[in-house]
N, C-alpha and C positions, 0 to 999 in steps of 0.2 A: 037381212036375208042370209040364210045359212047356205053354204055351198054343200052340195051333195057329196057324201063320202063314198069311196069305193075301196074297200079293204081287200087286199090280196095277200095270200100266204107267201112269205119270203124265205123262212127257214124254220127249223125246229128250235125250240127253246134251248135244248141241250147243245146246240151248235154255238151258243154264245158263252164266252168265258167272262167271269166277273171282272169288271173294271178294265175291259178291253173292247176292241172293235172288230167287226167283220165287214166285208164289202159284198154288195149284191148288185147285180145288173137289173135295173127296173126300167122298163120302157126305153131301153137304150142309154140310160143314164146310170152312172155308178153312184150308189148310195152307201154311206158309212152308217152302220148300226151299232149302238153301244148299249151294254148292260152295265149300269153303275150300281154296285152293291154297297149299301150302307149297313150299319149294324142291325137295323130294323126291317129294311125292305130293299127291293131292287127297283130301279127306275130305268126306263128304256127311252132312248133317243135315236133319231135318225136325221142325218144331214147329208147334203151333197158331199161326195168324196173329193170334189175338186177344190184344191187350195188356190184361190185366186191370186195370191201373192207369189207363191212358189210355182204356179202354173203347171201343176201335176195332180194326178189322182192319188193322194197319199193320206188323207185325213184319218182313215180307219187305222192307220199305224201310229197315230199320235198318242200322246200321254193325256190321261184324264186328270183334271185337277179342279180346284175351286178358287174363285176370286169373290170375296164378300159372300153374297148369297147365290152366286151363279156357278153352275157346273160348266166347265169349259173343256174343250179339246185343244191341245197344244200341237200345232203343226210340227211334224218331224223335220221339216226343211228349215224354215227361218224362225220358228218358235212363236209365231203369232197365236194369240188365244181367241178362239171362237166360242161364243156362248151356245151351249147345246139347246137351250130353250128358245132363243130368238134367232140364232145364226149370225148375230152381229160380231164383228171383229172388235175386240176390246183395245187393240193396239193401233187400229187405223179405221176411223169412222166411215170412210168411204168404201170399205170392203165388208162383205157378208157372204154367207153361204145359205143355200135353200134349206128349209127345215121341213121335215115330213112328219105326219101323224104316225105314231107307232103304238101298237097294243099287243097284248098276249091273249090269245083265245085258246084255252086248253094247253096243248103242247106246241102250238104254232105261234110264231112271231109274224104279225101282219103289218103292212104299211098301207096308208091311205094314198092311193095313186090317182085320185080324182083330179 
């Protein structure tokens, strides 16, 4: 059974800087949105901005990196690494962050807020 998707405009594509994050307030929750630019293409990710270990809304300020085949955001507080695809913390199996569907439609970045 597929869950219904509910896409909503969050920002303009040109609001995003390559290999960096921005924060948006979506239904009362802070969401960190990232544009990861590789040589060939851009990938977009969205996760909760809440760092469960640092207990602060800071993940959009983290560093983007990679571990094996995973793209990660590194918390600016205690340096835990969260997988941008799954939300799992690579340094503490008991921690994770919520992951949101994200897409680009024309010049708009949209999140699945269903």
